[in-house]
N, C-alpha and C positions, 0 to 999 in steps of 0.2 A: 303600456297603460296606465292609469291611475286608479288605485285602489284606496276606495273612501270609505269611512266608517262615520253613519250619522248618530252621533252622542250630542251630550248636552252643549260641549263643544267640539265640534266635529274636528275630523282626522285625517289626513289624505297623505299618501307617499306614492312614489315613482317607480314604476318597473320597466324597463324597456325588454321587450320578448325577443325572443328568436324562436326558429325551428327547434324542437325538441323541450322548449316550455312546457310542464305539466302546471295544472291550477294548484295541484297540492305544493308546489315547490311556491306558487304565487302566494297561498295561504300562509305557508310557515314565514316566508320574509315577511309578510304584514303584520304577522301576531308580533315576531321577534320586535319589529319598529316600533308598533304598538306599544306592548310593554316596557320598551324603552322609554318612550315617550311619558307613558302613564302607570307608573307602575303601581298606582293603586287600584286600578281597574278591576271591576269583579261584576258576575250577573250581567253580562253581554250575552243576549239571544244573537243566533243565525240571521233573524228577519232584520236584523238591524245593519248588515252587510250588504252593499250593494256593488255587483262588479258591474264595471262599463268600460268601453274602449273609445278614447276620444270624444267625440259627438255621435258617433253614432251607437247609441246605447241598446239600439236592439240586436246588434250585431253578435253572433256566439262564438265565432271561429277567429280566435286571433292570430292566425298563420296562414298561408296560404295553402299549406298541405297538412288539414286536418288528417289525414289517415295517417302520416308519419308520426303523430302526438298523442297524446292520451286528451287533447283538450275538447274534443268533443262532446267525449263520454262522460267528461267530469262534468261538465255545463251541465247535462242533461240529469247527472244525480247531483247537484248542488245542493236541493233543499234535504237530501238524507244525511250531508256530512255536519254533523254538528262542531262548528269550528272552533268553536270556544268553550266546549264541555268542559276542560281539564284546565280554564285558565285560572282558576283561583290555586288549583292546584300547584300549577306548574310557576306560578308567579315566582316562588323564590328557588326554582330548581335550577342548579349550576351544572354545565353538561362540558365536559373538555372537548375542544376541537382544537383542528391543525391551526396553528398561527397563521395570519392571512396577510396580504399584502394590502398596505392602508390605502394604496393608490388604485386598488380594484373599482370593479362596478358594482359593489355589493349594493342591496337596498340600503342598508345603513348608511351608507356614503354619500347618497342622494338628498340632496336639497328638497326641506320641505316644500318650498312653494313651486308646484310644477312649473309655473312661468319662467324661473331661473334656468330650468334645464338646459344645458346646451344643446345645441341640436347635432346631431350625428348620422353617420350613413348608415340606415338599416339594412343596406346591402352587403355592408362590409363583413367579414369573417367576425364570429362571436367575441369577446372578449370577456370573461369571466374571471372571479377569482381564483386568484393562485396561491397554493401553499407554498411557504416558503420556509429554509431552516432557521431556528430562533438562533438570535446572536447570542453567545454565551462570554463569559469574560474569561475562560481559558477553554484550549483545545481539549483539556483531557475530558471534562465534564461535557462535552458536546453532547454526546447521546445520553447522557445519565440526568440531566435538568430539562427538561422541557417545559419554557412558558408558553401556555395557552389563553387565548382568550376565550371568556367564561361567559356566555348568553344564556337566559332563560330560553327553554324550548319544550315544545311537547313532544314527549316519547310516541312516534307513530310507527316504529318499524313493526310491531307487533299489532297495529290496529288492525283488526280483521276488515274494516271498513278501506282500511289505506293499502294494506300490505299487497293486494293483488297490483296495484298501479306502481308500486315501486319495483316488485318483480318483473312488471312487463317493461319499466322504464332500463332494468339492467339488463335483459334480453337485448332490447333495442341498442344499448351499450357494447354488449359482447358481439352482436352483427357486426357493428362499426369495427370494432376489433379485428375481426375474421378477414375484413376488407380492406386492413391497414390502414384506416381512418381513426388514428388513435387522437388527433385532437377532437373530434365530434365526440366519442366516447369517453374522453377525458371531461369534457364539457358537461355530458349528463350525470356522469358519476359525481360530479363535484355539485351540480343542482340536487342530487341526493341527498349529499351530505350537509347541505344548510338545512335540510329538513331532518334528516338524521345524521347526527355527525359521528356517530360511531357505529356506522353499519359497515359491516366485517369486508365485505363483498367490494365495497368503494373503495375503502383503507388500502386493500390487496391491489385492485386493481389499479390505482390511480399511482401507489408506491413502484409497481412494476412497469408502468408507462414512463414512468419520469427515471427511472435507474436504465431503462433499455434505450432512453435520451441523451443517455450520459448526464444527467442531472441529477445526481444524487442528493445535493443539497435540498432540490425541492422534494424530492422520493422520501429523505429521512423522517420526518413528521408523521408520515402515512405510517408507514412502518413501524415506529415507536408506539403510535397510539395502536395500531393491530395488537402488537406484542404484550400491550398493557391488559386487554381486554380478557377477560377471562377465556373465552373459546379461542381467542388468537394466541395464549400462553401455550396451548397443548398442541398446537401443530408447528412441527420442529422446522415446516418449510418457510413458515413466517420468520424462523429466528435465523434461519440460512439468509433469505432474503436482507433482514437488516445486519446482519453480517457482510454480505456484499458491499451494500448501501456504505457502510462504516470504512470498508475495503478501500472502497473507491474514493474518498473522502480522505485518506490516510491516516485514518484512526484504528491502527493495527489492534490497540489493546483491549478495543472495544469491540473488534470487528471478532478477536479470539473469546470473549466473553458470549459474543451472540453463537458462534459456532459451538462453544461447549453448550451453550443451553439447548444448541439443535440435537446433539449427540445425547444429552439428558431427557430429551421428550422423544425421540425417534422409538418407536415399538415396533416397525415393520418385519423385523427380522432379516432383510435382504443387504449381505454381507457388501453387496458393490454400495450400494445407497449410503452405508456407513462408513466404507471407503472414500466416498467421495468427499464426504464433512470433514473426514481427517486430512483429505488434502487440503480441504480450504483452510483446515488448523495450521497445517504446514506450512503454506503459503504467508498468512498473517506471523506465525513464528519466524520466519526467514526475513519479512519484511520489519520485523521488529528488532533484527541484528542476532538471533540464535541461531545460525547456521547447522550446528552440532543437532540440537533437537529437531530441526524441520529436517534433517538428513536422515535422522533417525526414524521418523514417521513413516518418509515416503519408501524407504529402504524394507520396512516392515511391511507396508502394502504390496511391494513388488514381489517380496520374498513366495505370499501366497498367491498373488496373481501377477505373473509378469508381464502381461499384456494391456494392464489396467491404464487405460488411456490418461487422464487426468495425473497420476500419480507421474507416469513417465515424463509427461511437460514438467511438472514440477520438479523433477529429479533433473531434468535437462538445464531447466531456467537455473538451477542452483548450481550447477555445473560451470555454466558461464558467468555467472557473477563472481565465480571463484577463479575465472579464466583458464579454466580446463576446456578450452574450445572443441578440442579434437574428439573428446570422451563426448562432450554434448551431443557434436555432430552424428556420431554413430547412433546416439540414442533419440535425435530427432530424425534420422533415416529409419527407425526403426517404427518410429509412431505413423510414418509416410505409408510402410509398408503396411500396416493395420488399417489405416485411413488414408488414401493417396491425397485426398482433397482437405487436409486437416490444416487450416488457415495459420495457429499457432506455430503446427511442426513447420508448415512452410517458412513462416518468420524466422524462426530458428536457425533454421538448416542456411536462411540467406546471411544472417550475423557472420555464421559459424565458417561458411565459405569465405568470407571477406578477410577472416584472420589467418596470420601466417600459417601456411600448411595446409588450410583447409581444403582448398581447390585439388591441390595436389594428393590428398588424404582421397577424396571420392575418385580423381581419375584411378587412383592405385587400385580400385576396389573393382574396376570393372574393364573386362577385357576386350581391348577395342576390336580384338582379330574376330569377335563372334558378331555376325550381324544383329543380334538381338539387342547386342548392347546400344546400337545407334537410337532405340527408341527410350532404353532407360538413361543416358546420357541428353537426349531431347526433353525427357520428363522432368529429370532434375533442373534443367535451366528453364523450363517453364515457372517451376516452382520458385527458385530466387529470382527472376526476373521482375516479378510483379511487388518484392519487397526490396528492390534498392540495388541487389547485386546486378547490376546489368554488364558489366564488365566481365564477370566470372561467367554470365549467362552466355554472353556472346563466344566465350573459349568451349563450354558446353556443346553450343549448337553447331559448332565449327567442328568439334569431333563427330557429332553426330552423321553431319553430311560428309565428313572423309570415309564414314562407316558405308556409308549408302549413298553414294553420289548421283543415282536415279530419284532421290526424292527431292521432288519440288518442295513439299512441306517444310523439310529442315533448311532448304535455302532460304525461303521466303521469311520464316523465323528469324533465321541469322540476320538476313537484311533488315529487319525491322529493329532487331537490338543494335545492329551497327548504326542505325538511322540514330537512335536514341541516344547514340557515344556522338553524333554531329560527323562522323567520319565519312562524308558522300563519296570520297574518291575510293575508300574500302570497298563501299557498298558497289560499286561498278565493279572492281576487281571482282568480287565475288560472284556478281550477276554473269559477266564475261567467263567465268570458271564453270560456272554450272551450263551456260550455253555451248562450251568448248567441249564439255563432258557430254553433254547430250544432243550431238549435230543432228543426229535422226531422229528427235523427239517432234511432233506435231499435234496440233490441235484441230481437229475436223468438225465443223458447224452443221453442216449438212448431210444428207444421205445422197446427195448428187457429187459428194467430194471437191465442190466448187469454192467453198471457202475453208480457208487451210492457215493457222499460222504456224511458222516452222520457227525452231529454234534458231535455224543455219541462217534464217533470214534475218531475226533478230541479229544475232550476233555481226552479222554484216555490215550491218547499221553503226555497231558501238566497237568495231573491232580496233579502230586509230584512236580511240576515246580513252585518257587514263587519269586524264588530272582535270580540274576546274576550269583550268586554261585551255585546255583541249577543249570544252564544251563551248566555252566562248567563243574561241576560232571558229567552230563549225559554221556559226551565224555568218562567216563570210561567205559559204558555199555559194557558189554563181548558180547551181541548181535548185538554191530553196524557192521552194512552190508556196502559194497560197491555198492554204485547207481551213475549212471549217467544216463543222458537222455535215451542214446540209448538201455541201460538195461531194463529201463520202456516200452518204445516203443515195445521192443521186446516182453515184456508180452501180450500186446494188440494192436490189429490193430488199424489203424487210422480208425477212421470211416469216412463214406459217408456223403455228407449235407444231403442228402436225410432221414438219419439214425439218424441224429441228433435231439434232441429235442429244441425248443426255448426256453433259459432262458427269465424269468422273469426280471423287473429291480430288485427287492428285493433278486431275486436267484443270479443275479450278482454281487449283494452287499455282500451276503454271501461268494461267491467265491472269492472277494476282501478282505474279512476280514480275509481268511483263508492264502491269497497270502502276507497280510502286518502283519500276525503272523510269516512267514516264515522269512520275512526279518527283524524283529524285534529280532529272534532267531539267525539269520545269524550273524548282526550287535552283538549281545552279546557273539559269540563264541558257540554258541550250534549248531555245526555241526551235531553232531549224532541225535539229534533230528528232525532238519532240513530235513534229508534224510526220517526219517520215515514218515514226514509231506509230501512230495513230493511223496512217493511213492501212497498215497491215494489222493491227489490233481491231479496228473497229467493225470489220466483216464478222467476227466472230462473237463479238458483244451484243451489237448492234439486235434490239429485239426481244432480248431475254431478260428473265425477271430476275437479275442479280442481286437486287436490292434486299432478296429473301435468303440469300446464302450465305455463308460464313466468309466470303470474301466482298461483302457489301460495303466495310470502309475502302479498300483498295479501289473499290470500282467506283464508289463515291465521289474520290481523288480525281481518278482519271477523268471521270464524266464531266466535272466542274473545270479540268483543266482543258478539256477538247472544245468545252462550249467558248472558254474565255481564248482559245487561239484566235477566232476572227478579229478579235480586237488589237490584236499582239502583234508588233512589228520586231525585228532580229534585235537581239541586242549588242552593241560593240563597247562593251564595259570599258575599254582601254582607254576612249574619248573624256571620260569622266575622272575627276581627281579625287581624293578622300573629302576634298571639304564642299564637294559636289554630289555627296551622296545621302541619302536619307534612309536610315535603316527603319523598317516596320517589323517589329518582332510581333507573332500572335499565331492565334489556331488557323483553321481553313479560310478564314476571310482574310486574311494576308494574300492569300493568291488573285485577289482581284487587281490590288495596286501592284504586283510584281512585275519590275522592268518597266516600267511607266516614267516619263518623266513631268513634272512638275515645273512652274514658274514659281520660285520663291525668291525674293525680292531681288527680281528681274535678274535671277540666274537661272540656268536650266540645272535641275536636280534630278538623279535618277533613285528611281526608289529599288532598295534592294530587300528580297523578303527573307526573313528569320523565321522562318515556321517552327512551331510548337505544338507536334501532334497529340491533339485531346487533352490541352493542359486547361483545369479550371483554377481559378486563385486559391480554392480551398486545398490543393494539392501541396501548395505551396508553404503550408502551416510548417513548424521547425518538427514536430513530430512524425510528419509523414515521411514514408518509405516509398510511396508508388512511383513506378518510373517516368511518368512524365514530368516530376519534378526532377529528376535526374536528365532531363531531355532538355529542361529550360535552362539550367545553369551550365552545360554543354553549349548550347547554341548561345546563349548572351555572350560567352567568353570569347567568341569568335567577333565580337563588334569591337572596334578600335576605341580606345579612349578617346574622351572629347568628342564625341559622335553627336549626331542629333537622332535622336531615337526614339518611334511613336510605337508606344503599346497598346495592343488590340486584343487583349483578354476579355472575359468575362460573361459572353453568352452562352458557354457551355455550362456554367453556373446556373445561369438562367433557366437553361433547357431541362436539364437534367437533376441538380440537385436541389433548389431551395423548396418547391414544393412539395417534394417526398419531405423534407426536413421538417418543415410546418406541419404536416400531417402526423409525422413521429412527436411532434410536442417539443423538438429540438430548438427551435424558435417559437417566439411567440406569434410571429408575423413573418411576410415578406422582408418587411423593412428591416427587425433584427437579424435575418438572414444574409440581407445583404450589408448592414452594418459589421458584422463578425468578418466575413469573406473581404470583403474590401479593406479592412484593415489588416487583416494578413497580407495582401497583395501593398498594400503603402509603407509596412514596415520592409518590405522585400526593396520597394522601389527608392525608398530611403538609402537602402544598402548600396544598390547599385550606384546611386550618383554619389556618395561618398567614396566607392571605389575606383570607380571610373569616370568620374568626371563630365557624365553625359547631360544633355539638354534632352529631358523625358517630356512627350508630348501625349496625353492622354486621348486615343480615340475613343470616342463614345461608342457602346453596345450598340450592334446593330438591329434595328428592329423589322427583320425580314419575316418571322415567323408569327402568324395569326395567333396561336395560341400561347405565345408567352410575350406577346408586346405589351400587355398588361405589367407584367413582370420586369419587363427590361425599362420601362418608363421609371417605376418606382427605384430599381437597382442604380440608373442612369443619374437619377436626383441624388440619392447619397454618395455614389462615387464622386460627381462633380463637386459636391459641398466638400468633402475630403480632399480632394485634388487642389482646390482654390485656398485651401486652408494650409497647404505644406508648401516650404519654400523650394523652388528647383524644380518643380512640376507645373506645367501647363494643360489646362484643360481645352482640349478643339472643340469649339462650341458651333456644332452644325448638326445636332441630333435633330431638330425639329425640320431641318431640310429632307430628312431621311423619310418623314412622316406625310400623309396626305393633308390638303389643307384643314381638313376637321379635327386632324390629329388622331385619328382611329384607324389608319389604315397604313399599310407602306405604302410609300411614293413609289408608284407604278414605272415612273423613269427609268428607276434603278434596279428592274428587277433583271434576274438572271437565270437560276434554276428553280426558284421556290424557296432557297437556304441562302443562297450568297447575292450580292450586289455585283452589277455589272461595272464598268470602270468609268462610266460618266458621272459617278457619285465623287471622283475625284475632283472635278473643279470646286466641290465643297470643300475638300479635304485643305486644297490649296487655297482655298479664300482663307480659312480658320489658320492655316499653319501662317499665313503672312499676317493676319490680325495678332495672332499670338506672340510672334516675334518683334512686331511692332511695341506690342506692351512690355515686352522683357527688356 
């Protein structure tokens, strides 16, 4: 909208509005721009100010949803608000505000001439002023000397005519926070700060939002300003937050000063709260290099409260830094007894069990002769797996199953961990052991006992399979029978819900184990065996809403594979030499191309899948410990040097990570998130090229899902640009082929199950590979 003032020499400035704007904010921006341009201005009356929008001056609502803002109410009250009542008094007033980005969309950065304003997408997410950490000459005084912008501003926080509107805006922002829509909340808080730069609630909430988003540099000026306010200085929690911010920035001396101020201002009298602050002091002291003092602080707390969680964590972390891992391990175990889901406790335990003697120490503390120890070993395995101790987790899960060989859950967990290690032959061996130990186990689907999945039947199919070579050899079986999903369903009608038996958790785990067996065999090329297993699994799976259960992932892989079977022919891997193989490393989308042949430079090329389950590019950042990263490195090590390799990752980033991260203010928008995650992956790809001398081809992210297609388009554009800038990497240019003619939908020609593509799309991949090799 245009905000225009009819003066002897008229003045106009431009404000672009979005949902959430209030007239109060528009007024304040206008006043600031006006005073900056005409500092001698005085005696201006409200009737001289006219608000209008574009050419429709009669329009009263500036947004499509006036009920979600205050605009309609404010417009009705416009004559009762004296915009310029204190203009002469405020003309020389200077108020400190957080330093802002000079590239922001602040009103003061807009061109005076409305015609020169560039066209922007009004449907885009709001881009607003973002506070940034001030640049200092030295690290030590970063939090002691803050340079702020000083602009004239009318003090509206306590104006009785305006305060209700500010309070209502804060309420709306808080409601957005409760819904995890932190981006919109931050947008509202920033707008209020433009009108009331020292509003304590907004300073506190914005600092908290950005600190939680791992952006302490942005959070810092908000907390600094808050702690300089008379009201902010009295609240010990503000000093704690400032200390947390300094600690995250590595400014341990400043963090120590803030935590000391928190101790001085705390008056609650609750000892545990005081101890929490002391633990933060100890962390800062330890990071500054004074281990003796830090040790003294934590031990003094534990002497009076031996179960103080934060003190135990700090004590254990201190022991790790002193390389006393066995002692630290015992402390972490104690923490997990107190709080089993403690993330820091689990992370610390994972670190300790990977050290010399760590796993043996845990094993010695549990009596493997007692049946209850099985659950204890399983719990410890679950704790350490997610934090990178995958090999150790496999040994703990194996111990669990050896104690309780009837547990399908322990075997399923073991097989999944061995999958992460990339040892498919060991997976096969373990599943055969389970079936042999439970030959009488059966899963009955219906009350007529007609649909039964028996362990002994599964065992009979895989009995003679021990190696990957055995799996491929089985494709020569003369009894190979064509199978697809429709043929299975013709043999048995789908059960009605009232005809189905309800599966117990252990029965679900048994079914999941069978589905995982299918997945492993498929990845290894055993299409003939997979078809035989599908014939006995499908009758007990069909018609059930298993996507709502804890085994949904195993069933999803199974269903995708069974649907792909009708496109597949048995693989005779021995007919292809190493030079005639193309490896596709990817998430579940690499299942589609598995064991197909392409015509590349007039030579038949066999596609060999290298599945990395559940991997996001984000998981590959250096500091990550999450097990899919471990799986990735174990899988890529099986690809021979000098190979042609296609990388098919990124779809899970688009589906699960980016939107949430933008809403939490970790990224300004989807494009920034794409740049960050793509850069992580680019570093990994360059490392792989140097180490293995591969030719790496980049598969565009597949745009199958309607809800993420707009994100995939942005991500692919960023991805392609970085690939084409990097020597040794080749982008496969067929993304447009996967879209409909108008680029809005997925190309229905390539649909499979609503999530994956069918093998018809491989002709696009084939063409793009030939084009890339020609350019190379």
